[in-house]
C-alpha positions as CSV (number, residue, x, y, z in Angstrom):
1,M,36.7,-133.4,68.6
2,F,40.2,-133.7,67.1
3,L,41.6,-132.2,70.3
4,H,39.7,-134.7,72.4
5,I,41.1,-137.7,70.4
6,T,44.6,-136.3,70.6
7,M,44.4,-135.9,74.3
8,Q,43.3,-139.5,74.7
9,W,46.3,-140.7,72.6
10,I,48.7,-138.5,74.6
11,F,47.2,-139.9,77.8
12,L,47.5,-143.5,76.5
13,V,51.1,-143.0,75.4
14,V,52.1,-141.4,78.7
15,L,50.4,-144.3,80.6
16,V,52.3,-146.9,78.5
17,I,55.6,-145.0,79.2
18,I,54.9,-144.9,82.9
19,L,54.0,-148.6,83.0
20,L,57.2,-149.5,81.0
21,A,59.3,-147.4,83.4
22,L,57.8,-149.1,86.4
23,K,58.4,-152.6,84.9
24,I,62.1,-151.7,84.2
25,L,62.6,-150.3,87.7
26,S,61.0,-153.4,89.2
27,H,63.3,-155.6,87.2
28,R,66.4,-153.6,88.2
29,R,65.4,-153.9,91.9
30,R,65.1,-157.6,91.6
31,E,68.6,-157.8,89.9
32,A,70.1,-155.6,92.7
33,R,68.7,-158.0,95.3
34,A,70.1,-161.1,93.5
35,V,72.4,-162.9,95.8
36,D,75.9,-163.9,94.8
37,F,76.3,-167.1,96.8
38,L,80.0,-167.1,96.0
39,M,80.4,-164.4,98.6
40,F,79.6,-166.9,101.3
41,Q,81.7,-169.7,102.8
42,K,81.3,-171.9,105.8
43,R,83.6,-171.1,108.7
44,D,86.1,-173.7,109.8
45,R,84.6,-173.7,113.3
46,V,82.0,-171.9,115.3
47,M,84.2,-171.2,118.4
48,N,87.8,-170.2,118.8
49,T,90.1,-172.3,120.9
50,S,89.4,-170.5,124.2
51,E,85.6,-170.6,123.6
52,Q,85.8,-174.3,122.8
53,K,87.7,-175.1,126.0
54,L,85.3,-173.1,128.1
55,F,82.3,-174.7,126.4
56,E,83.7,-178.1,127.1
57,E,84.1,-177.2,130.7
58,L,80.6,-175.7,130.9
59,Q,79.2,-178.9,129.3
60,R,81.1,-181.1,131.8
61,V,80.0,-179.2,134.9
62,F,76.5,-178.0,133.8
63,G,75.5,-180.5,131.1
64,M,73.6,-183.0,133.2
65,E,71.4,-180.5,135.0
66,Y,71.2,-177.5,132.6
67,I,71.3,-176.6,128.9
68,V,74.5,-174.9,127.8
69,L,74.0,-172.8,124.7
70,S,76.8,-171.1,122.7
71,K,76.7,-167.8,120.8
72,V,73.0,-167.0,121.3
73,R,71.5,-163.8,119.9
74,I,70.5,-161.6,122.7
75,E,67.2,-161.0,120.9
76,D,66.5,-164.7,121.3
77,F,66.2,-164.4,125.1
78,V,65.5,-160.7,125.6
79,E,62.4,-159.0,124.1
80,T,61.5,-155.3,123.8
81,R,58.3,-154.0,125.2
82,N,55.8,-152.2,123.0
83,G,55.7,-148.4,123.1
84,D,57.8,-145.5,122.1
85,G,61.4,-146.5,121.6
86,K,60.7,-150.1,120.9
87,Y,62.5,-150.2,117.6
88,G,65.5,-148.2,118.9
89,A,65.8,-150.6,121.8
90,R,65.5,-153.6,119.5
91,G,68.3,-152.1,117.3
92,R,70.6,-152.0,120.3
93,I,70.4,-155.8,120.8
94,K,69.4,-157.4,117.5
95,S,72.9,-158.0,116.1
96,R,74.6,-158.9,119.5
97,H,75.1,-162.3,121.1
98,V,76.1,-163.7,124.4
99,D,79.0,-166.2,124.4
100,F,77.2,-168.8,126.6
101,L,73.8,-169.0,128.1
102,I,72.9,-171.5,130.8
103,C,69.2,-172.4,130.7
104,D,66.8,-174.5,132.7
105,K,66.8,-178.0,131.2
106,I,63.0,-178.4,131.4
107,T,61.7,-174.9,130.6
108,T,64.7,-173.4,128.8
109,A,64.4,-170.3,130.9
110,P,67.6,-168.3,130.8
111,L,69.4,-168.5,134.2
112,L,72.9,-167.2,133.6
113,A,74.8,-165.3,130.8
114,I,78.5,-166.0,130.5
115,E,80.9,-163.8,128.5
116,L,84.4,-164.9,127.7
117,D,86.6,-161.8,127.8
118,G,89.9,-161.7,126.0
119,G,92.4,-158.9,125.2
120,V,89.9,-157.2,122.9
121,H,87.7,-156.4,125.9
122,N,90.3,-153.7,126.9
123,K,89.3,-151.5,124.0
124,A,87.0,-148.6,124.8
125,S,84.3,-149.5,122.3
126,V,84.2,-153.1,123.7
127,K,84.1,-151.8,127.3
128,E,81.2,-149.6,126.3
129,R,79.4,-152.6,124.7
130,D,80.1,-154.8,127.8
131,S,78.8,-152.0,130.1
132,F,75.6,-151.8,128.1
133,V,75.1,-155.6,128.1
134,D,75.8,-155.8,131.8
135,E,73.3,-153.1,132.6
136,L,70.7,-154.8,130.3
137,Y,71.1,-158.1,132.0
138,H,70.9,-156.5,135.4
139,S,67.7,-154.7,134.3
140,I,66.0,-158.0,133.4
141,S,67.4,-159.9,136.4
142,L,69.7,-162.2,134.4
143,P,73.0,-162.7,136.2
144,I,76.1,-162.2,134.0
145,Q,79.5,-163.8,134.7
146,H,82.6,-162.6,132.9
147,I,85.3,-165.2,132.6
148,Y,88.7,-164.1,131.4
149,V,90.8,-166.0,128.8
150,G,93.7,-167.5,130.7
151,E,91.8,-168.2,133.9
152,N,91.5,-171.8,135.2
153,F,88.2,-172.6,133.5
154,G,87.7,-175.7,135.7
155,R,87.9,-173.6,139.0
156,V,85.9,-170.7,137.7
157,V,83.1,-172.8,136.2
158,A,82.8,-174.8,139.5
159,E,82.6,-171.4,141.4
160,V,79.9,-170.2,138.9
161,K,77.9,-173.3,139.3
162,S,78.0,-173.2,143.1
163,S,76.7,-169.6,143.0
164,L,73.9,-170.6,140.6
165,I,72.5,-173.3,142.9
């Protein structure tokens, strides 16, 4: 009988220790997830100077008939199909964006992706990214237009619009 009561007490003490340990771990996890909002600050602007100039030209030329969106996450207009590889495929697009997206004004259907390419696009890693994105857009039948920093945006945008119509 003594042994039986001792085993009950041991079990009870071990249970209390386990519950306390779980409570402490839970509290530490919450503290680790606490956000230090001092780590964040608002950017001065959403677009750099070249992006802003191209956006203004796109708005001028396309704005009456189409919607011009800037810095859109690819995942906002490309979805992954269910099946094996879905999460890997989603991982390839979830943190990427397109510089500009021209959409139908009524349905918001994506009609044309536009990338503004600067000097950084000569790097091997960026070329690889551009190649992937170009192939992705081709596979979903979304035209992609690369416009280069320094080009005459007015001329190029007019050409792009005439090819879209």
